[in-house]
N, C-alpha and C positions, 0 to 999 in steps of 0.2 A: 186640767190635770193638776193634782197636788203632788208635791215631791214626797211628802211624809204625812203621816197622821200623828196626832198628839198622843202623849203618854210616855211612860218610862222606857218602852222599847225603842223610842226614837232619840234618846239622848246619845251624845257622841260616844261611839264605841260599844254601846250596849247591844247584846245579842239576845236578850231575854228580859224578863220582868222581875225576877226575884232570885235571891240566893247568891252565895259567894262566887259561884261559877259564872255569874252573869255580869261581872265587872268588865270594863272596856276590853273588847277583843277576845274574851275568854271563850274557849270552844268546848270545854268539858260539860257533860251533863251529870249532875250530882248522883252518886250512888250507882253509876253504870260503868262497867269495865268491859273490855273486849275479851271474848273467848280466846284462849291461847292459840287456837288453830284457825282463827278467823282471817281470811284473806282480805287485805286492805282494798283490793280492787277486784271486781268480778267482770268476766267477759261472757256474754251470751250471744247467740246468733238468732236473727229473725229472717228466716229464709236464706237464700244464697248470697244476697248482696248487701244486707244490712247487719251491722254488728252493734251491740249495746255494751258500753263500758259503764259500770256502776261503781262509784266511789263508795267504799263499804266500811266506813268508820263512824257509824251513827252515834256511838258514845262520845265522839269528839266533834259532832256535827260535820263530819267528813273533812275536818281540817287535815292537811296532808303533812305527815312527818317525812323523814328521809326515805324510809322504807316504802311508804305509800307513793311518794313521787316517783321512785324508781319503778314501782309496780305499775303506775300509770304509763310510764314510758314503755315498759315491756308490753303492756296491753295494746298500746297504739301500734307497736311493731307487729304484734300478732295479727292485727286487723288490717294489714296493708292490702289484702286481697278484696276487701269490702269496697263497695261504691259509696256507702254512707255509714258513718259511725255516729251513734247517739251517745252523748256523754251526760250522765245523770248521777244523782246521789241517792243513797239508801236512807231510810228512816224519815222521809218527808222533808229533807233539806238537801240543798245542792252541795255547797262547800263553804266552810267558814275560813278558808285561806290556809295560812301556814299554822302548824301546831306550835303555839308559843311556848309550850313547856320545854321544847327542845332548844329554844333560842335563849331562854332566860340565863343559863349558866355557860353559854358557849363563848369561845374566843372569837376574835375578828376573823381568823381563818375559817372557822366554822360558819360564821355569818356569810362570808364570801362564797363558801361552798353552797350554802342554802340558796343564795341569790342565783348562782350559776345553775343549780339544778332546776329552779323554777324557770329560768330563761330557756333551758333545754326542753322542758315540757312545752313551753310556748312554741319553740321552733319545731318540735315534733308535730304539733297540731298544724302549724302554718304550712309545713312542707309535706304533710301527709297526702297521699294520693286521693284519699276519700274526702268527701264533704263531711265536715264534723258539725253536728247540730247539738247545741247545749239545750238540755231539757231541765228547766230551773224551777224547783219548788223551794219554799222556805227561805233560808238565808243563803246569800251569796256575798260574802264579805272579803275584802282585801284580795287575796289570790283567787277567791271564788268569783269576784267581779272581773278579775283579769281573765279567767277562763272564758267567761261569757264574751268578752271583747275579742278574744283570740279565736274562738270558734267561728266558722263560716256563717252559720245561721243560729238563731236562738228562739226557742219557744219558752215563755215564762208564765208561771201562774200569776194571776192578777194580784194576789196577795203576797207575792214574793217580796223579800226585803233585801235590797241590794245596796251596798255601800263600801266605802273605803275608810276604815276607822283609824288609820295610821297617825293622822294628825293629833289624835287624842293621846298617843304615846310620845308625841314630841318629835315626829319625823315625817318626811315626805314619803308617800307610798311609791317606793322605787320601782315596783312592777305594775301595780294597778293604776298609778298616775299616768305613766306614758301610754298605757293601753287605752285609758279613757281619753287622753288628749289626741290620740291618733284616730279614735272612732267617733268622738262626740265634738260638738261645737266648743269653742274656747270657754264660754261662760258656763256651760253645763259641766264640762270637765272640772272647772274651778269650783263649782258648787260641791261636787263629790269630794274633791281633794281638801277643800278648805273648811267645810262645815261638818264633816263626818256624819251627816244625816243620811238616813236611808231613803231610797226611792222605792216605790212599789212597782209591780210588774206593768201596770197600765202606763205609768210614767216612763218606764224603760222603753216601752213600745213607742210612745210619743216622741221620746228623745232620739230614737233610732238605734238604741242599744240592743233592742230585741225586735224580731220580725213579727211575732204574734204574742199577745197577752190573752190568756184564756182562763176560764174558771179552773181552780185547782183540780176539781174532780175530772176535768176533761184533758188534763195535761198529757198523760201518756197516750191517749187516743189521738189527739191532735198532732203530737210530735210524730207518732208512727205514720199518720197520714202524710205528713210532709216528707218524712224519710222515704216512704214508698213512692211518692211522686218523683222525687229527685233520683232515686235508685233506678227508676224506669228509663232514664236517659243513658246514652252511650258513656261508658266509664272513662274512655280516653278524652272525650269532649268535656266531661266534668272535671277531670284532673287538670287539663290545660286551661279551662275557663277559670278554675280556682287560681292557677298561677297568674293569669291576667288580672284577676280581681285584687290580688295582693300587690303585684308588681307595678301596675300602672299608677295608682294614686301615691304610692310610697317612693317610687324611684324614677318615674317618668312624668315630669311636670309640664312638658311642652306638648301642645295639642297634636302637632304633626308627628312627633315621635311616638305618641300614644297610639295613633292610627297605624303607624308602621308596625308597632309591637302587636297590635290586634291582628294584622295581616300575617305576621310571623306565627302567632299562636294558631291560626287556622291552618297554615301550611304544615305545622307540626302535627296537628290533629289529622289532617288528610294523609300525611305520610304514614300514620300509625293505624288508621282504621278506615274502612270503606263504607261504614254504616250510613254516612250522609248520602251516598249515591242511591242506596235502596230507599232511604227515607224520602228523597226528592222525587224519585220515580213513582213511589206509592202516592205521594201527595198529589202529583200531577194527574195520577190515574184515579183520584177520588178516595184514596185510603188515607184517613186522617188519624193521627196519634196525638196524645196530650202535648200541648205546647205549640202545635202547628196551626197556622191559619188564623184568620181574624175572629173566628167564633170559638176559640179555645182558650 
């Protein structure tokens, strides 16, 4: 696997190949502006248990300004009854991170607010009862890369371009850096932080940043297949399994304590749902469901 391919698009911070809007970290697309009534985030439903949240600022490569970050938080709150939430971007790209046009003339207090709001978006995803799946096409830069690492699962297009351009502006990626360091090996996180080079979707899969890398034309279908599989399981078991997946590696370093926490999680699941009883009885009676038995 190669981390990048050669050419202008792979220079530090570049998000495209030509034009003034394509300087390091720029998110604008020349000549395009958003309609006045365009919602920055869209929510749609796929059946009863799957929701799709779409970042809807394609004229900014879905870079998130203050309004869009709040709209994303509102959308996540709206979808708390879903078992699975798919997070995607409009216009063939995932998310170019923060909208730098809002940062250029801001005070330190404004910068602190920006960082807080991004942290709250991450916390909303981490503590969301649904399993959140990133569906990544095109660019995922800075905060966009952070979103991939924060989501529970990720399906990426093979030709996606993922990176952290902050070092090109002379600073450490305060959100994307920690997220990469928690999710990737030390050397791979250092590569992203220190080189500002892009990795493609195939490399993201090989590095463990994504679960699947698929041809771009298959991205929506393969993401939906994964969402439908996960949504078929008991929602209480999913929610508490997600808690364990976050808590054990980050807060419980000792093996015995991790096993105790796993037992606690199952006790909490069993106190809230009896679905496991019917599943076990059915399995023993020869009724098999996805994920059960050695042949599934």
